[in-house]
LOFILUM-358650 format. One record per atom (N, C-alpha, C): residue in one letter; atom name; x, y, z. Coordinates in Angstrom, 2 decimals. Atoms other than C-alpha are relative to their C-alpha. Layout:
N
(node 'A', 'CA', (X, Y, Z))
...
//
This chain:
167
(node 'M', 'N', (0.78, -1.02, -0.10))
(node 'M', 'CA', (0.02, -0.14, 0.13))
(node 'M', 'C', (0.78, 1.30, -0.22))
(node 'V', 'N', (-1.04, -1.09, -0.09))
(node 'V', 'CA', (3.00, 2.36, 0.77))
(node 'V', 'C', (0.32, 0.40, -1.34))
(node 'T', 'N', (-0.41, -0.59, 1.40))
(node 'T', 'CA', (4.39, 2.23, -2.66))
(node 'T', 'C', (-1.12, 0.07, -1.03))
(node 'A', 'N', (1.17, -0.39, 0.86))
(node 'A', 'CA', (0.90, 2.19, -4.31))
(node 'A', 'C', (-0.41, 1.36, 0.33))
(node 'I', 'N', (0.32, -1.29, -0.55))
(node 'I', 'CA', (0.22, 5.26, -2.32))
(node 'I', 'C', (1.17, 1.02, -1.04))
(node 'A', 'N', (-1.37, -0.74, 0.45))
(node 'A', 'CA', (3.65, 6.97, -3.52))
(node 'A', 'C', (-0.05, 0.05, -1.66))
(node 'A', 'N', (0.03, 0.02, 1.24))
(node 'A', 'CA', (3.01, 5.90, -7.04))
(node 'A', 'C', (-1.21, 0.77, -0.70))
(node 'D', 'N', (1.18, -0.79, 0.41))
(node 'D', 'CA', (-0.56, 7.29, -7.26))
(node 'D', 'C', (0.15, 1.58, 0.27))
(node 'V', 'N', (-0.11, -1.30, -0.24))
(node 'V', 'CA', (0.51, 10.51, -5.73))
(node 'V', 'C', (0.94, 0.43, -1.22))
(node 'A', 'N', (-0.86, -0.48, 1.09))
(node 'A', 'CA', (3.28, 10.62, -8.36))
(node 'A', 'C', (-0.76, 0.20, -1.19))
(node 'A', 'N', (0.71, -0.09, 1.22))
(node 'A', 'CA', (0.80, 10.16, -11.32))
(node 'A', 'C', (-0.78, 1.09, -0.02))
(node 'L', 'N', (0.74, -1.33, -0.05))
(node 'L', 'CA', (-1.26, 12.88, -9.87))
(node 'L', 'C', (0.59, 1.21, -0.07))
(node 'T', 'N', (-0.89, -1.28, 0.28))
(node 'T', 'CA', (1.50, 15.28, -10.01))
(node 'T', 'C', (0.89, 0.06, -1.21))
(node 'R', 'N', (-0.68, -0.24, 1.09))
(node 'R', 'CA', (3.13, 14.27, -13.23))
(node 'R', 'C', (-0.83, 0.94, -1.19))
(node 'A', 'N', (0.51, -0.90, 0.90))
(node 'A', 'CA', (2.55, 16.97, -15.72))
(node 'A', 'C', (-0.79, -0.44, -1.28))
(node 'E', 'N', (0.46, 0.43, 1.29))
(node 'E', 'CA', (1.95, 14.87, -18.93))
(node 'E', 'C', (-0.89, -1.39, 0.35))
(node 'A', 'N', (1.00, 0.93, -0.26))
(node 'A', 'CA', (-0.55, 12.45, -17.18))
(node 'A', 'C', (-1.20, 0.56, -0.35))
(node 'T', 'N', (1.46, -0.46, 0.46))
(node 'T', 'CA', (-4.00, 12.52, -18.65))
(node 'T', 'C', (-0.99, 0.10, 0.86))
(node 'D', 'N', (1.06, -0.13, -1.06))
(node 'D', 'CA', (-7.18, 13.42, -17.02))
(node 'D', 'C', (-0.57, -1.47, 0.43))
(node 'A', 'N', (0.60, 1.45, -0.10))
(node 'A', 'CA', (-8.19, 9.71, -17.36))
(node 'A', 'C', (1.08, -0.66, 1.26))
(node 'E', 'N', (-1.19, 0.51, -0.98))
(node 'E', 'CA', (-4.78, 8.67, -15.65))
(node 'E', 'C', (-0.04, 0.51, 1.30))
(node 'K', 'N', (0.19, -0.74, -1.14))
(node 'K', 'CA', (-5.17, 11.10, -12.99))
(node 'K', 'C', (-1.18, -0.50, 0.87))
(node 'L', 'N', (1.12, 0.52, -0.91))
(node 'L', 'CA', (-8.83, 9.93, -12.12))
(node 'L', 'C', (0.14, -1.30, 0.54))
(node 'V', 'N', (-0.55, 1.18, -0.53))
(node 'V', 'CA', (-7.56, 6.32, -11.98))
(node 'V', 'C', (0.81, 0.10, 1.47))
(node 'A', 'N', (-0.87, -0.29, -0.97))
(node 'A', 'CA', (-4.81, 7.27, -9.68))
(node 'A', 'C', (-0.81, 0.73, 1.31))
(node 'L', 'N', (0.72, -0.77, -1.03))
(node 'L', 'CA', (-7.23, 9.65, -7.50))
(node 'L', 'C', (-0.85, -1.24, 0.88))
(node 'K', 'N', (0.84, 0.93, -0.37))
(node 'K', 'CA', (-9.68, 6.52, -7.32))
(node 'K', 'C', (0.85, -0.65, 1.21))
(node 'F', 'N', (-0.88, 0.81, -0.83))
(node 'F', 'CA', (-7.02, 4.22, -6.05))
(node 'F', 'C', (0.90, 0.65, 1.24))
(node 'L', 'N', (-0.67, -0.51, -1.05))
(node 'L', 'CA', (-5.29, 6.49, -3.80))
(node 'L', 'C', (-0.97, 0.24, 1.11))
(node 'G', 'N', (0.77, 0.14, -1.09))
(node 'G', 'CA', (-8.32, 7.05, -1.74))
(node 'G', 'C', (-0.28, -1.35, 0.57))
(node 'H', 'N', (0.03, 1.37, -0.53))
(node 'H', 'CA', (-8.60, 3.18, -1.60))
(node 'H', 'C', (1.05, -0.24, 0.79))
(node 'W', 'N', (-1.14, 0.09, -0.86))
(node 'W', 'CA', (-5.20, 2.85, -0.42))
(node 'W', 'C', (0.28, 0.82, 1.21))
(node 'V', 'N', (-0.20, -0.96, -1.16))
(node 'V', 'CA', (-5.09, 5.62, 2.15))
(node 'V', 'C', (-1.26, -0.73, 0.95))
(node 'G', 'N', (0.95, 0.59, -0.96))
(node 'G', 'CA', (-8.35, 3.91, 3.56))
(node 'G', 'C', (0.51, -1.31, 0.30))
(node 'D', 'N', (-0.38, 1.21, -0.59))
(node 'D', 'CA', (-6.86, 0.47, 3.54))
(node 'D', 'C', (1.44, 0.18, 1.13))
(node 'V', 'N', (-1.23, 0.13, -1.16))
(node 'V', 'CA', (-3.47, 1.39, 5.37))
(node 'V', 'C', (-0.42, 0.54, 1.33))
(node 'H', 'N', (0.59, -0.49, -1.16))
(node 'H', 'CA', (-5.60, 3.06, 7.96))
(node 'H', 'C', (-0.65, -1.01, 0.82))
(node 'Q', 'N', (0.86, 1.20, -0.63))
(node 'Q', 'CA', (-7.49, -0.30, 8.77))
(node 'Q', 'C', (1.09, -0.95, 0.50))
(node 'P', 'N', (-0.96, 0.59, -0.65))
(node 'P', 'CA', (-5.14, -1.96, 11.12))
(node 'P', 'C', (0.14, -1.46, -0.38))
(node 'L', 'N', (-0.05, 1.38, 0.76))
(node 'L', 'CA', (-5.87, -5.63, 9.73))
(node 'L', 'C', (0.48, 0.04, -1.37))
(node 'H', 'N', (-0.35, -0.40, 1.46))
(node 'H', 'CA', (-4.82, -4.32, 6.33))
(node 'H', 'C', (1.77, -0.09, -0.08))
(node 'V', 'N', (-1.45, -0.25, -0.09))
(node 'V', 'CA', (-1.27, -3.95, 7.72))
(node 'V', 'C', (0.41, -1.06, 1.12))
(node 'S', 'N', (-0.43, 0.99, -0.79))
(node 'S', 'CA', (-0.45, -7.57, 9.07))
(node 'S', 'C', (0.57, -1.14, -0.55))
(node 'F', 'N', (-0.88, 0.88, 0.72))
(node 'F', 'CA', (0.82, -10.76, 7.97))
(node 'F', 'C', (-0.55, -0.83, -0.95))
(node 'K', 'N', (0.35, 0.51, 0.97))
(node 'K', 'CA', (0.35, -12.74, 4.89))
(node 'K', 'C', (-0.63, -1.41, 0.23))
(node 'D', 'N', (0.36, 1.38, 0.05))
(node 'D', 'CA', (-0.02, -16.31, 6.12))
(node 'D', 'C', (-1.53, -0.18, 0.70))
(node 'D', 'N', (1.36, -0.09, -0.70))
(node 'D', 'CA', (-3.46, -15.53, 8.02))
(node 'D', 'C', (-0.92, 0.75, -1.05))
(node 'K', 'N', (0.80, -0.74, 0.70))
(node 'K', 'CA', (-4.54, -13.42, 5.29))
(node 'K', 'C', (-0.56, 1.27, 0.55))
(node 'G', 'N', (0.33, -1.05, -0.82))
(node 'G', 'CA', (-4.62, -10.36, 7.50))
(node 'G', 'C', (-1.08, -0.17, 0.77))
(node 'G', 'N', (0.97, 0.73, -1.13))
(node 'G', 'CA', (-6.85, -12.20, 9.98))
(node 'G', 'C', (-1.07, -0.30, -0.73))
(node 'N', 'N', (1.04, 0.52, 0.92))
(node 'N', 'CA', (-9.24, -13.43, 7.28))
(node 'N', 'C', (-0.13, -1.55, 0.52))
(node 'D', 'N', (-0.03, 1.40, -0.51))
(node 'D', 'CA', (-8.22, -16.93, 8.60))
(node 'D', 'C', (0.14, 0.04, 1.57))
(node 'I', 'N', (0.00, -0.14, -1.23))
(node 'I', 'CA', (-8.67, -15.92, 12.10))
(node 'I', 'C', (-1.77, 0.18, 0.40))
(node 'H', 'N', (1.45, -0.07, -0.10))
(node 'H', 'CA', (-12.28, -16.92, 13.03))
(node 'H', 'C', (-0.41, 0.81, 1.29))
(node 'E', 'N', (0.47, -0.65, -1.11))
(node 'E', 'CA', (-14.46, -14.72, 15.27))
(node 'E', 'C', (-1.43, -0.65, 0.47))
(node 'E', 'N', (1.18, 0.50, -0.68))
(node 'E', 'CA', (-17.09, -15.78, 17.77))
(node 'E', 'C', (-0.81, 0.88, 0.48))
(node 'G', 'N', (0.84, -1.28, -0.49))
(node 'G', 'CA', (-19.76, -13.44, 18.54))
(node 'G', 'C', (-0.95, 0.61, -1.17))
(node 'P', 'N', (0.88, -0.49, 0.68))
(node 'P', 'CA', (-22.05, -11.15, 16.92))
(node 'P', 'C', (0.38, 0.37, -1.78))
(node 'C', 'N', (-0.40, -0.30, 1.28))
(node 'C', 'CA', (-20.09, -10.57, 13.75))
(node 'C', 'C', (0.05, -0.97, -1.17))
(node 'A', 'N', (0.52, 1.49, 0.90))
(node 'A', 'CA', (-20.27, -14.39, 12.53))
(node 'A', 'C', (1.09, 0.22, -1.28))
(node 'E', 'N', (-0.85, 0.07, 1.35))
(node 'E', 'CA', (-17.18, -13.68, 10.18))
(node 'E', 'C', (1.43, -0.48, 0.60))
(node 'N', 'N', (-1.55, 0.12, -0.31))
(node 'N', 'CA', (-13.43, -13.30, 10.70))
(node 'N', 'C', (0.33, 1.20, 0.74))
(node 'L', 'N', (-0.51, -1.14, -0.72))
(node 'L', 'CA', (-11.26, -10.97, 12.62))
(node 'L', 'C', (0.12, 1.24, -0.95))
(node 'H', 'N', (-0.46, -1.03, 1.03))
(node 'H', 'CA', (-10.44, -8.97, 9.46))
(node 'H', 'C', (-1.32, 0.55, -0.19))
(node 'A', 'N', (1.39, -0.38, 0.23))
(node 'A', 'CA', (-14.24, -8.49, 8.78))
(node 'A', 'C', (-0.43, 0.85, 1.30))
(node 'V', 'N', (0.39, -0.69, -1.17))
(node 'V', 'CA', (-14.80, -7.35, 12.49))
(node 'V', 'C', (0.68, 1.46, -0.06))
(node 'W', 'N', (-0.40, -1.51, 0.09))
(node 'W', 'CA', (-12.47, -4.40, 11.87))
(node 'W', 'C', (-0.33, 0.75, -1.13))
(node 'D', 'N', (0.37, -0.75, 1.54))
(node 'D', 'CA', (-13.41, -3.75, 8.44))
(node 'D', 'C', (-1.45, 0.48, 0.10))
(node 'T', 'N', (1.57, -0.38, 0.02))
(node 'T', 'CA', (-17.27, -3.54, 8.88))
(node 'T', 'C', (-0.74, -0.14, 1.07))
(node 'C', 'N', (0.97, 0.62, -0.93))
(node 'C', 'CA', (-18.71, -5.36, 11.87))
(node 'C', 'C', (0.05, 1.15, 1.24))
(node 'I', 'N', (0.22, -1.24, -1.30))
(node 'I', 'CA', (-17.56, -2.65, 14.89))
(node 'I', 'C', (-0.49, 1.22, -0.59))
(node 'I', 'N', (0.69, -1.42, 0.53))
(node 'I', 'CA', (-18.44, 0.26, 12.64))
(node 'I', 'C', (-1.40, -0.09, -0.05))
(node 'Q', 'N', (1.19, 0.01, 0.14))
(node 'Q', 'CA', (-21.75, -0.93, 11.67))
(node 'Q', 'C', (-0.71, -0.17, 1.41))
(node 'R', 'N', (0.88, 0.46, -1.39))
(node 'R', 'CA', (-22.89, -2.37, 15.02))
(node 'R', 'C', (0.18, 1.37, 1.22))
(node 'T', 'N', (0.04, -1.27, -1.04))
(node 'T', 'CA', (-21.66, 0.98, 16.83))
(node 'T', 'C', (-0.13, 1.32, -0.34))
(node 'L', 'N', (0.09, -1.05, 0.74))
(node 'L', 'CA', (-21.44, 3.79, 14.30))
(node 'L', 'C', (-1.28, 0.33, -0.99))
(node 'G', 'N', (1.10, 0.18, 1.01))
(node 'G', 'CA', (-24.22, 2.51, 12.14))
(node 'G', 'C', (0.39, -0.20, -1.51))
(node 'T', 'N', (-0.52, 0.43, 0.72))
(node 'T', 'CA', (-24.27, 2.18, 8.58))
(node 'T', 'C', (-0.32, 1.16, -1.11))
(node 'N', 'N', (-0.14, -1.23, 0.27))
(node 'N', 'CA', (-25.03, 5.79, 7.35))
(node 'N', 'C', (1.15, 0.59, -0.32))
(node 'V', 'N', (-1.23, -0.74, 0.22))
(node 'V', 'CA', (-21.83, 6.84, 5.71))
(node 'V', 'C', (0.30, 1.28, 0.14))
(node 'R', 'N', (-0.20, -1.58, 0.17))
(node 'R', 'CA', (-22.51, 10.43, 5.04))
(node 'R', 'C', (-0.11, 0.28, 1.59))
(node 'R', 'N', (0.48, -0.54, -1.65))
(node 'R', 'CA', (-23.78, 10.66, 9.11))
(node 'R', 'C', (1.19, -0.10, 0.58))
(node 'I', 'N', (-1.10, 0.32, -0.66))
(node 'I', 'CA', (-20.69, 8.93, 10.13))
(node 'I', 'C', (1.10, 0.76, -0.35))
(node 'A', 'N', (-0.93, -0.73, 0.40))
(node 'A', 'CA', (-18.28, 10.79, 8.01))
(node 'A', 'C', (-0.17, 1.51, 0.58))
(node 'T', 'N', (0.21, -1.24, -0.57))
(node 'T', 'CA', (-19.98, 14.15, 9.32))
(node 'T', 'C', (0.43, -0.07, 1.44))
(node 'T', 'N', (-0.11, 0.20, -1.25))
(node 'T', 'CA', (-19.98, 12.98, 12.87))
(node 'T', 'C', (1.61, 0.11, 0.37))
(node 'L', 'N', (-1.55, 0.31, -0.42))
(node 'L', 'CA', (-16.23, 12.00, 12.75))
(node 'L', 'C', (0.66, 1.23, -0.49))
(node 'R', 'N', (-0.57, -1.12, 0.47))
(node 'R', 'CA', (-15.17, 15.19, 10.77))
(node 'R', 'C', (-0.24, 1.21, 0.72))
(node 'E', 'N', (0.52, -1.32, -0.56))
(node 'E', 'CA', (-16.98, 17.84, 12.80))
(node 'E', 'C', (0.99, 0.35, 1.02))
(node 'P', 'N', (-0.91, -0.14, -0.91))
(node 'P', 'CA', (-14.62, 17.76, 15.85))
(node 'P', 'C', (1.59, 0.36, -0.24))
(node 'V', 'N', (-1.32, -0.15, 0.73))
(node 'V', 'CA', (-11.30, 17.68, 13.68))
(node 'V', 'C', (0.40, 1.42, 0.24))
(node 'T', 'N', (-0.54, -1.31, -0.35))
(node 'T', 'CA', (-9.10, 20.63, 14.78))
(node 'T', 'C', (0.94, 0.27, -1.25))
(node 'A', 'N', (-1.07, -0.53, 0.96))
(node 'A', 'CA', (-6.75, 22.56, 12.51))
(node 'A', 'C', (1.22, -0.50, 0.21))
(node 'D', 'N', (-1.32, 0.52, -0.37))
(node 'D', 'CA', (-3.91, 21.37, 14.61))
(node 'D', 'C', (0.27, -1.43, -0.41))
(node 'Q', 'N', (0.00, 1.32, 0.14))
(node 'Q', 'CA', (-4.92, 17.87, 14.08))
(node 'Q', 'C', (0.24, -0.31, -1.44))
(node 'R', 'N', (-0.05, -0.12, 1.46))
(node 'R', 'CA', (-5.32, 18.20, 10.40))
(node 'R', 'C', (1.72, 0.27, -0.39))
(node 'T', 'N', (-1.46, -0.11, 0.25))
(node 'T', 'CA', (-1.75, 19.56, 10.32))
(node 'T', 'C', (0.92, -1.13, 0.53))
(node 'Q', 'N', (-0.84, 1.28, -0.40))
(node 'Q', 'CA', (-0.25, 16.75, 12.32))
(node 'Q', 'C', (-0.11, -0.98, -0.99))
(node 'W', 'N', (0.26, 1.41, 0.92))
(node 'W', 'CA', (-1.96, 14.03, 10.10))
(node 'W', 'C', (0.51, 0.35, -1.41))
(node 'T', 'N', (-0.74, -0.33, 1.35))
(node 'T', 'CA', (-0.78, 15.83, 7.08))
(node 'T', 'C', (1.33, -0.01, -0.29))
(node 'S', 'N', (-1.31, -0.15, 0.07))
(node 'S', 'CA', (2.53, 16.12, 8.05))
(node 'S', 'C', (0.74, -1.43, 0.04))
(node 'T', 'N', (-0.62, 1.59, -0.17))
(node 'T', 'CA', (3.10, 12.01, 8.42))
(node 'T', 'C', (-0.02, -0.41, -1.37))
(node 'S', 'N', (0.04, 0.83, 1.08))
(node 'S', 'CA', (3.71, 9.66, 5.72))
(node 'S', 'C', (-0.83, -1.20, -0.18))
(node 'A', 'N', (0.55, 1.40, 0.13))
(node 'A', 'CA', (2.18, 6.63, 4.36))
(node 'A', 'C', (0.75, -1.24, 0.87))
(node 'T', 'N', (-0.86, 0.90, -0.64))
(node 'T', 'CA', (5.02, 4.64, 6.16))
(node 'T', 'C', (-0.29, 0.06, 1.29))
(node 'D', 'N', (0.35, -0.18, -1.28))
(node 'D', 'CA', (4.16, 6.15, 9.18))
(node 'D', 'C', (-1.54, -0.58, 0.51))
(node 'W', 'N', (1.38, 0.83, -0.20))
(node 'W', 'CA', (0.33, 5.15, 8.85))
(node 'W', 'C', (0.26, -1.44, 0.23))
(node 'A', 'N', (0.03, 1.54, 0.17))
(node 'A', 'CA', (1.32, 1.73, 7.92))
(node 'A', 'C', (0.65, -0.69, 1.42))
(node 'N', 'N', (-0.71, 0.30, -1.30))
(node 'N', 'CA', (3.61, 1.51, 11.01))
(node 'N', 'C', (-0.95, 0.20, 1.19))
(node 'E', 'N', (0.94, -0.35, -1.09))
(node 'E', 'CA', (0.70, 2.99, 13.26))
(node 'E', 'C', (-0.96, -1.13, -0.03))
(node 'S', 'N', (1.13, 1.02, 0.29))
(node 'S', 'CA', (-1.70, 0.28, 11.85))
(node 'S', 'C', (0.83, -1.34, 0.61))
(node 'F', 'N', (-0.67, 1.43, -0.29))
(node 'F', 'CA', (0.96, -2.57, 12.33))
(node 'F', 'C', (0.09, 0.10, 1.46))
(node 'A', 'N', (-0.19, -0.04, -1.52))
(node 'A', 'CA', (1.31, -1.41, 16.16))
(node 'A', 'C', (-1.23, -0.21, 0.60))
(node 'I', 'N', (1.47, 0.56, -0.54))
(node 'I', 'CA', (-2.41, -1.75, 16.63))
(node 'I', 'C', (-0.35, -1.19, -0.17))
(node 'T', 'N', (0.33, 1.59, 0.14))
(node 'T', 'CA', (-2.67, -4.93, 14.99))
(node 'T', 'C', (0.59, -0.75, 0.94))
(node 'T', 'N', (-0.90, 1.03, -1.03))
(node 'T', 'CA', (0.04, -6.57, 17.12))
(node 'T', 'C', (0.04, 0.39, 1.28))
(node 'S', 'N', (-0.06, -0.10, -1.51))
(node 'S', 'CA', (-1.06, -4.91, 20.37))
(node 'S', 'C', (-0.89, -1.21, 0.50))
(node 'E', 'N', (0.61, 1.10, -0.50))
(node 'E', 'CA', (-2.32, -7.45, 22.72))
(node 'E', 'C', (-1.57, -0.21, 0.20))
(node 'D', 'N', (1.30, -0.10, -0.06))
(node 'D', 'CA', (-5.59, -6.33, 23.27))
(node 'D', 'C', (-0.86, -0.23, -1.39))
(node 'V', 'N', (0.80, 0.42, 1.41))
(node 'V', 'CA', (-6.59, -6.92, 19.45))
(node 'V', 'C', (-0.23, -1.44, -0.03))
(node 'E', 'N', (-0.05, 1.50, -0.12))
(node 'E', 'CA', (-5.86, -10.67, 20.06))
(node 'E', 'C', (0.36, -0.40, -1.42))
(node 'Y', 'N', (-0.49, 0.39, 1.45))
(node 'Y', 'CA', (-4.38, -10.88, 16.36))
(node 'Y', 'C', (0.89, -0.93, 0.33))
(node 'C', 'N', (-1.14, 0.82, -0.27))
(node 'C', 'CA', (-1.23, -12.43, 17.66))
(node 'C', 'C', (0.51, 0.28, 1.51))
(node 'V', 'N', (-0.31, -0.02, -1.38))
(node 'V', 'CA', (0.70, -13.13, 20.84))
(node 'V', 'C', (1.52, 0.62, -0.03))
(node 'T', 'N', (-1.60, -0.85, -0.02))
(node 'T', 'CA', (3.72, -10.81, 21.37))
(node 'T', 'C', (0.86, -0.60, 1.03))
(node 'T', 'N', (-1.24, 0.65, -0.91))
(node 'T', 'CA', (6.88, -12.20, 22.72))
(node 'T', 'C', (1.17, 0.97, -0.33))
(node 'A', 'N', (-1.16, -0.72, -0.10))
(node 'A', 'CA', (10.29, -11.01, 23.02))
(node 'A', 'C', (0.70, -0.03, -1.38))
(node 'T', 'N', (-0.29, 0.58, 1.46))
(node 'T', 'CA', (10.98, -12.44, 19.32))
(node 'T', 'C', (-0.82, 0.37, -0.86))
(node 'G', 'N', (0.96, -0.55, 1.24))
(node 'G', 'CA', (8.08, -10.99, 17.52))
(node 'G', 'C', (-1.49, -0.29, 0.58))
(node 'C', 'N', (1.49, 0.11, -0.21))
(node 'C', 'CA', (4.31, -11.68, 17.13))
(node 'C', 'C', (-0.33, -1.33, -0.66))
(node 'L', 'N', (0.38, 1.46, 0.17))
(node 'L', 'CA', (3.36, -15.19, 17.16))
(node 'L', 'C', (-1.55, -0.26, -0.34))
(node 'Y', 'N', (1.70, 0.32, 0.32))
(node 'Y', 'CA', (0.04, -16.70, 15.67))
(node 'Y', 'C', (-0.63, -0.40, 1.20))
(node 'E', 'N', (0.45, 0.73, -1.32))
(node 'E', 'CA', (-0.53, -18.61, 18.90))
(node 'E', 'C', (1.42, -0.12, 0.83))
(node 'E', 'N', (-1.30, 0.55, -0.79))
(node 'E', 'CA', (1.76, -19.41, 21.74))
(node 'E', 'C', (0.83, -1.15, -0.69))
(node 'D', 'N', (-0.70, 1.17, 0.45))
(node 'D', 'CA', (4.47, -21.75, 20.59))
(node 'D', 'C', (-0.31, -0.28, -1.45))
(node 'N', 'N', (0.12, 0.08, 1.32))
(node 'N', 'CA', (3.39, -21.17, 17.17))
(node 'N', 'C', (0.11, 1.12, -1.08))
(node 'E', 'N', (-0.31, -1.50, 0.51))
(node 'E', 'CA', (4.80, -18.71, 14.93))
(node 'E', 'C', (-0.79, 0.39, -1.10))
(node 'T', 'N', (0.92, -0.53, 1.18))
(node 'T', 'CA', (2.80, -18.74, 11.75))
(node 'T', 'C', (-1.25, -0.74, -0.17))
(node 'Y', 'N', (1.07, 0.57, 0.66))
(node 'Y', 'CA', (-0.70, -20.01, 10.46))
(node 'Y', 'C', (0.35, -0.87, -1.03))
(node 'D', 'N', (0.19, 0.79, 1.36))
(node 'D', 'CA', (-0.66, -22.97, 8.31))
(node 'D', 'C', (-1.24, -0.55, -0.30))
(node 'A', 'N', (1.29, 0.22, 0.68))
(node 'A', 'CA', (-3.32, -23.88, 6.15))
(node 'A', 'C', (-0.50, -1.48, 0.65))
(node 'D', 'N', (0.64, 1.31, -0.88))
(node 'D', 'CA', (-3.76, -27.54, 7.89))
(node 'D', 'C', (-0.13, 0.19, 1.18))
(node 'E', 'N', (0.29, 0.28, -1.39))
(node 'E', 'CA', (-4.14, -26.55, 11.28))
(node 'E', 'C', (-1.36, 0.86, 0.39))
(node 'D', 'N', (1.15, -0.52, -0.26))
(node 'D', 'CA', (-7.32, -25.27, 13.08))
(node 'D', 'C', (0.23, 1.54, 0.10))
(node 'H', 'N', (-0.04, -1.56, -0.35))
(node 'H', 'CA', (-8.18, -21.57, 13.04))
(node 'H', 'C', (0.05, 0.35, 1.29))
(node 'K', 'N', (0.10, -0.84, -1.12))
(node 'K', 'CA', (-7.47, -19.33, 15.76))
(node 'K', 'C', (-1.48, 0.56, 0.16))
(node 'V', 'N', (1.47, -0.49, -0.01))
(node 'V', 'CA', (-10.97, -18.04, 17.05))
(node 'V', 'C', (0.16, 1.15, 1.27))
(node 'V', 'N', (-0.11, -1.07, -0.98))
(node 'V', 'CA', (-11.03, -14.58, 18.89))
(node 'V', 'C', (-1.68, 0.25, 0.44))
(node 'T', 'N', (1.30, -0.28, -0.32))
(node 'T', 'CA', (-14.15, -13.93, 20.92))
(node 'T', 'C', (-0.18, 1.58, -0.06))
(node 'V', 'N', (0.52, -1.14, 0.05))
(node 'V', 'CA', (-15.76, -10.51, 19.83))
(node 'V', 'C', (-1.11, 0.25, 1.01))
(node 'D', 'N', (1.24, -0.47, -0.82))
(node 'D', 'CA', (-18.24, -9.03, 22.55))
(node 'D', 'C', (-0.31, 1.23, 0.08))
(node 'E', 'N', (0.20, -1.51, -0.31))
(node 'E', 'CA', (-19.68, -5.76, 23.38))
(node 'E', 'C', (1.24, 0.60, 0.71))
(node 'A', 'N', (-1.20, -0.59, -0.49))
(node 'A', 'CA', (-16.68, -5.23, 25.43))
(node 'A', 'C', (1.20, 0.28, -0.92))
(node 'Y', 'N', (-1.06, -0.23, 1.20))
(node 'Y', 'CA', (-14.29, -5.78, 22.63))
(node 'Y', 'C', (-0.30, 1.15, -0.86))
(node 'M', 'N', (0.51, -1.21, 1.22))
(node 'M', 'CA', (-16.32, -3.54, 20.20))
(node 'M', 'C', (0.47, 1.30, 0.73))
(node 'A', 'N', (0.20, -0.98, -0.69))
(node 'A', 'CA', (-16.48, -0.84, 22.90))
(node 'A', 'C', (1.52, 0.50, 0.04))
(node 'R', 'N', (-1.41, -0.29, -0.28))
(node 'R', 'CA', (-12.57, -1.14, 23.57))
(node 'R', 'C', (0.76, 0.67, -1.18))
(node 'H', 'N', (-0.69, -0.33, 1.34))
(node 'H', 'CA', (-11.61, -0.63, 20.01))
(node 'H', 'C', (-0.67, 0.76, -0.85))
(node 'L', 'N', (0.98, -1.34, 0.38))
(node 'L', 'CA', (-14.48, 1.90, 19.02))
(node 'L', 'C', (1.07, 1.18, -0.10))
(node 'P', 'N', (-0.80, -1.31, 0.12))
(node 'P', 'CA', (-12.19, 4.89, 19.67))
(node 'P', 'C', (1.38, -0.14, -1.00))
(node 'T', 'N', (-1.29, 0.42, 0.88))
(node 'T', 'CA', (-9.06, 3.32, 17.70))
(node 'T', 'C', (-0.58, 0.22, -1.62))
(node 'I', 'N', (0.52, 0.34, 1.57))
(node 'I', 'CA', (-11.45, 2.51, 14.45))
(node 'I', 'C', (-0.48, 1.46, -0.22))
(node 'A', 'N', (0.59, -1.61, 0.28))
(node 'A', 'CA', (-12.94, 6.07, 14.90))
(node 'A', 'C', (1.01, 1.01, -0.45))
(node 'Q', 'N', (-1.09, -0.90, 0.56))
(node 'Q', 'CA', (-9.83, 7.74, 14.75))
(node 'Q', 'C', (0.69, -0.25, -1.14))
(node 'R', 'N', (-0.55, 0.59, 1.12))
(node 'R', 'CA', (-8.52, 5.69, 12.07))
(node 'R', 'C', (-0.74, 0.30, -1.09))
(node 'L', 'N', (1.15, -0.42, 1.14))
(node 'L', 'CA', (-11.66, 6.40, 9.87))
(node 'L', 'C', (0.18, 1.52, -0.18))
(node 'T', 'N', (0.10, -1.33, -0.09))
(node 'T', 'CA', (-11.36, 10.03, 10.81))
(node 'T', 'C', (1.22, 0.52, -0.88))
//
């Protein structure tokens, strides 16, 4: 995502780029910026960014979907315009300046730190890294899927992070 963001920014600033090329770059840029701010999009390939970690609870999906849609829909609702307005209203000029002074690499590193934090339950943090489970470094296709229990407390705990990342 970081290299895709850089490529699309370059396409938008290239003098010889056509309007059609700039439109495509702008559409993808919006997508990549959204993706890099969703923590499970910055994770590990072996479990497909949490798609292979099952969820037990009201979301009935996987951990990636919990962070992509379930917590948002169950806590903020489904009206995208209302959510955007609500999240945008309290943003200060200082926050805007701070956020726009960081890079896509910074955003990715922030997302990875969130993903690998203990309370997300994506992985088990040890002195040597982030393991799929205790004594199990990576997810292998032939093993049982890890299950994370998502309840109202889990959603409430992570809503501020999700709202901030969406903002």
